[in-house]
Each structure stands twice: as structure tokens, then as C-alpha cells.
ZAMARGU-4260 file (C-alpha; in steps of 0.2 Angstrom, whole numbers, plus 5000, padded with zeros to 4 digits):
<rodrens>
0) 4639/5275/4642 | 4625/5262/4643 | 4622/5255/4661 | 4617/5236/4663 | 4613/5227/4680
5) 4613/5209/4684 | 4599/5210/4697 | 4601/5191/4703 | 4620/5188/4704 | 4618/5174/4718
10) 4605/5164/4710 | 4618/5151/4705 | 4615/5147/4687 | 4630/5157/4682 | 4645/5158/4693
15) 4652/5175/4700 | 4668/5172/4690 | 4658/5170/4674 | 4648/5185/4677 | 4664/5195/4681
20) 4671/5190/4664 | 4654/5197/4657 | 4657/5213/4665 | 4674/5215/4657 | 4667/5210/4640
25) 4653/5223/4642 | 4666/5236/4646 | 4675/5232/4629 | 4658/5236/4620 | 4657/5253/4630
30) 4644/5246/4642 | 4645/5247/4661 | 4638/5231/4669 | 4637/5229/4688 | 4632/5214/4698
35) 4618/5216/4712 | 4607/5204/4720 | 4590/5211/4724 | 4575/5199/4731 | 4560/5211/4728
40) 4554/5222/4714 | 4555/5237/4727 | 4573/5233/4728 | 4576/5232/4709 | 4568/5249/4707
45) 4578/5257/4721 | 4594/5250/4715 | 4593/5251/4696 | 4587/5270/4692 | 4601/5272/4680
50) 4598/5255/4671 | 4597/5254/4652 | 4597/5235/4653 | 4592/5222/4667 | 4600/5205/4666
55) 4592/5191/4675 | 4601/5175/4677 | 4586/5167/4686 | 4568/5172/4688 | 4569/5189/4698
60) 4552/5198/4699 | 4552/5209/4683 | 4535/5216/4687 | 4524/5230/4681 | 4531/5240/4696
65) 4549/5237/4690 | 4545/5241/4671 | 4535/5257/4676 | 4547/5262/4689 | 4563/5262/4679
70) 4559/5275/4664 | 4577/5273/4657 | 4575/5254/4655 | 4576/5248/4637 | 4580/5229/4638
75) 4577/5215/4650 | 4588/5200/4646 | 4584/5183/4653 | 4598/5170/4653 | 4586/5156/4650
80) 4571/5150/4640 | 4557/5154/4652 | 4550/5172/4654 | 4535/5169/4666 | 4545/5180/4679
85) 4543/5194/4667 | 4527/5204/4665 | 4528/5204/4646 | 4511/5215/4644 | 4519/5228/4655
90) 4535/5227/4646 | 4527/5230/4630 | 4517/5245/4637 | 4533/5252/4643 | 4542/5249/4626
95) 4555/5238/4635 | 4561/5223/4625 | 4560/5207/4634 | 4574/5196/4627 | 4577/5177/4631
100) 4588/5163/4624 | 4577/5150/4615 | 4587/5134/4611 | 4602/5138/4621 | 4602/5122/4631
105) 4592/5110/4621 | 4605/5097/4620 | 4608/5097/4639 | 4589/5096/4643 | 4588/5081/4632
110) 4603/5072/4640 | 4597/5076/4657 | 4580/5069/4654 | 4588/5054/4647 | 4599/5053/4663
115) 4583/5054/4674 | 4574/5040/4663 | 4588/5028/4663 | 4592/5030/4682 | 4574/5026/4686
120) 4573/5011/4673 | 4589/5004/4680 | 4587/5007/4698 | 4603/5016/4698 | 4599/5028/4713
125) 4590/5014/4722 | 4605/5004/4722 | 4617/5018/4726 | 4607/5023/4742 | 4607/5005/4747
130) 4626/5002/4746 | 4628/5019/4755 | 4617/5013/4769 | 4626/4996/4770 | 4612/4986/4761
135) 4617/4975/4746 | 4601/4976/4735 | 4608/4964/4722 | 4595/4961/4708 | 4581/4969/4719
140) 4569/4983/4716 | 4557/4985/4701 | 4561/4974/4686 | 4569/4984/4673 | 4561/4983/4656
145) 4570/4986/4639 | 4567/5004/4632 | 4563/4996/4615 | 4548/4989/4623 | 4541/5005/4630
150) 4532/5020/4623 | 4539/5038/4627 | 4526/5052/4627 | 4533/5070/4625 | 4523/5084/4632
155) 4528/5098/4620 | 4538/5095/4604 | 4550/5109/4604 | 4569/5108/4603 | 4573/5098/4618
160) 4559/5086/4616 | 4565/5083/4597 | 4582/5078/4604 | 4575/5066/4617 | 4564/5059/4603
165) 4580/5055/4592 | 4590/5048/4607 | 4576/5035/4611 | 4569/5032/4593 | 4587/5030/4585
170) 4596/5024/4600 | 4584/5012/4609 | 4570/5009/4596 | 4557/5016/4608 | 4540/5021/4601
175) 4538/5040/4603 | 4522/5049/4604 | 4520/5068/4606 | 4507/5080/4611 | 4508/5098/4605
180) 4493/5108/4601 | 4504/5120/4590 | 4510/5107/4578 | 4499/5099/4566 | 4501/5080/4563
185) 4505/5083/4545 | 4520/5095/4550 | 4528/5082/4562 | 4544/5073/4556 | 4542/5055/4552
190) 4544/5043/4566 | 4534/5052/4580 | 4515/5050/4582 | 4506/5066/4586 | 4492/5062/4598
195) 4480/5071/4609 | 4484/5075/4627 | 4471/5060/4633 | 4480/5048/4621 | 4497/5053/4628
200) 4493/5050/4646 | 4484/5033/4642 | 4498/5026/4630 | 4514/5032/4637 | 4525/5022/4648
205) 4536/5038/4651 | 4530/5055/4650 | 4543/5068/4648 | 4538/5087/4650 | 4545/5099/4638
210) 4533/5114/4637 | 4533/5132/4644 | 4523/5137/4659 | 4508/5147/4654 | 4490/5149/4661
215) 4485/5135/4650 | 4499/5122/4655 | 4500/5126/4674 | 4495/5110/4683 | 4490/5101/4668
220) 4497/5086/4677 | 4485/5085/4691 | 4475/5072/4700 | 4464/5068/4685 | 4479/5067/4673
225) 4488/5055/4685 | 4473/5044/4686 | 4473/5042/4667 | 4491/5036/4666 | 4497/5018/4667
230) 4500/5012/4684 | 4519/5008/4680 | 4521/5024/4671 | 4535/5037/4674 | 4534/5056/4674
235) 4549/5067/4670 | 4550/5085/4671 | 4565/5096/4666 | 4554/5111/4660 | 4544/5120/4674
240) 4539/5114/4691 | 4521/5122/4690 | 4517/5111/4675 | 4514/5098/4689 | 4502/5099/4704
245) 4516/5093/4716 | 4503/5088/4730 | 4493/5078/4717 | 4510/5069/4712 | 4514/5065/4729
250) 4498/5057/4731 | 4498/5048/4714 | 4515/5040/4719 | 4509/5035/4737 | 4493/5028/4730
255) 4501/5019/4716 | 4493/5029/4702 | 4510/5030/4694 | 4527/5021/4698 | 4541/5033/4695
260) 4545/5052/4694 | 4561/5060/4689 | 4561/5079/4693 | 4573/5093/4690 | 4560/5107/4694
265) 4548/5110/4707 | 4533/5121/4712 | 4544/5129/4726 | 4563/5129/4724 | 4573/5125/4733
270) 4563/5109/4737 | 4558/5110/4755 | 4568/5098/4766 | 4552/5091/4773 | 4545/5086/4755
275) 4538/5068/4755 | 4547/5067/4738 | 4564/5066/4746 | 4561/5050/4756 | 4555/5040/4741
280) 4565/5027/4732 | 4553/5029/4717 | 4559/5047/4714 | 4575/5054/4707 | 4578/5072/4711
285) 4590/5085/4704 | 4591/5103/4708 | 4585/5113/4693 | 4602/5110/4683 | 4596/5101/4668
290) 4601/5117/4657 | 4619/5116/4665 | 4634/5112/4653 | 4649/5118/4645 | 4641/5123/4629
295) 4625/5130/4636 | 4635/5141/4648 | 4645/5147/4632 | 4629/5151/4624 | 4622/5160/4639
300) 4636/5171/4641 | 4639/5175/4622 | 4620/5179/4619 | 4620/5190/4636 | 4633/5200/4628
305) 4628/5200/4610 | 4609/5203/4612 | 4611/5218/4623 | 4626/5226/4613 | 4616/5223/4597
310) 4601/5233/4604 | 4610/5247/4613 | 4624/5250/4602 | 4619/5245/4585 | 4600/5246/4586
315) 4597/5228/4579 | 4590/5212/4586 | 4585/5196/4580 | 4566/5194/4583 | 4568/5176/4588
320) 4575/5182/4604 | 4560/5194/4608 | 4548/5186/4620 | 4536/5200/4619 | 4532/5200/4601
325) 4525/5215/4593 | 4533/5227/4606 | 4535/5245/4600 | 4553/5248/4607 | 4557/5265/4615
330) 4573/5264/4605 | 4570/5274/4589 | 4574/5265/4572 | 4577/5248/4580 | 4579/5235/4567
335) 4571/5218/4571 | 4578/5205/4559
</rodrens>
């Protein structure tokens, strides 16, 4: 029987009840799945010696030490899109498939970004906080513009960005720009303008982040970037916290370099209780939950079963879900479709 381990059951992105259902479904496929919560790579190595597959509901440290220290390991399965917590080079060297779930929550991400944008445009949280504190802020706060008069800039033009483009272009008549160095302008769909990063910063009233965290994208939104944005601009991040230099963002808001921020992800999570962002009326905060939804969780649970079952029991996997492309799997005769 194959052995699999959820190494971070208490991360919070998937309930224990749903994880237990996954345990039962694994058993039906002839696989033993147990639920653990390890905080360090040493704990993962010590607790997973028998593991053929590791399942990660969040971002546990799947380091070179883990990948070299578990000789039985064949698969690492992330429950999300990002794989920055997995050492992909070490995984390839060890012949371990690093699997992820591109596209599992693109609708949820786009809807959440929309919620943050509209909240800030319409002063929703500002009014809510006032009422709860006994203050009637009728028709106060920044004057709300109409979305059709604004320019939305998309940093990255993958699945969730394209959904957000359609929402604002078709729903509000908003002008939409996009920066994505991996998409040539002639390949972009009609109705979106592909621009340089500098043009995105200079022309956008709203900048929404939809890119993975890589060495190239880390802290692309820094002091210099904020200085190039409009003074009344808004930044929204539902991707990865480290795309933004958070200290620089705090300073940009304080100094009036930009006007608003809507954040679902942060450089350090949970967001520290003493963060200056918490006290600001020009910031809306949510707790890394943009992916969360009925359909996205169904997708997570079904893929977490189907992908591992396909690799271990059927020696077959769709290459779309392999993060370390070109890996030579230690599973002989594995078919990559």
C-alpha cells in the first residue's frame, strides 16, 4: 500500500473534516493517507520516512533536506498554485514530481480582487468602521469615481487576471492594461492593451497583482515603483505577499505616493498585530483567503486525489500539473500526457 502524508493539516486552507474525507477517498484507491502537522523540515524528515507522497495544504518547507532525506518519496502535491516553498531543483535531482494546481481558483481570485477594488472605490469598510464606532460618515471619505472612467492595470495576465479583465471591461467599461513579459502584444486578446511595466505604473488608477513569486518578481513593487504610480492610485494583491516591499508600501501610503491598498497576502503571515496597515482607513485587509470558495475547494480535493492516484497507481500524469518541468521521475515508465 502506498503511504501519503498531509504535512500541514492545521494550516487552515482545508478543514480537518474535508481532509478526513480525503483520507477515506485515498483508502478507496488503496492508499494510506495520514494527517500530520510539522513546522520544520527536520520534523518532516523524521515523521515521513515511509512516505511515497507528501501533501501540502499550505507552504511547509519542502527543502533539499526533505527531498534528500526521504528516499521513498515520489510525489509532492501542493494544494495551490504557488510552489515557492518547494525546492524544485532539489526535487528534480531526487526524481520527485512536484505537482501543483494551476487554475483551480481563478474565478475566486478574480471575484475577490473585484471585492477589494469596489470596497475601496465605494468607501465600504470606511463607512462600516465609522458606524461600528458610533460615527455617521454620510457622504464623507474620498469621492468615489466611476469605474468606467478608470484604468485597471494587471501585473501578470494569466487565468485570474483574464477573469478580472472581463469583469471590468465588460461589466464596467473600464480601460484595461496588462504587463506580462511572457505574452507578446500580438497574442493578447482584443480589448486589453499590453504595455511595459513603466507604462503600467504611470497610467493605471488601479494596479492588481496576478503574478507568481520568483526571484525576478520579488519586491517589484518597491519605493521606486510606488513613486512612479499616480498619487490617487490603488494597489491590490491577491497573489503573493513578497511581490510588494511591504515597508515601502507603508511609506508610500503615509507619504501620499498612492491612495489605497487592498491586500489579501503579506510578506509575513499572519499579519503582525502591530502592523501600521491595520490602523489605516485607506487600506482593506483580508487573511489570505482569495482562493477560498465552494468550487475551488472541490477542485483542490478532487485534484489532490486524482493526481496522486494517477502517479502512484496508474503511472500517468498531465504535464500541466508538474511544476518542475523536465524532471526524470524515479517512477519507471511514467507517462506524462
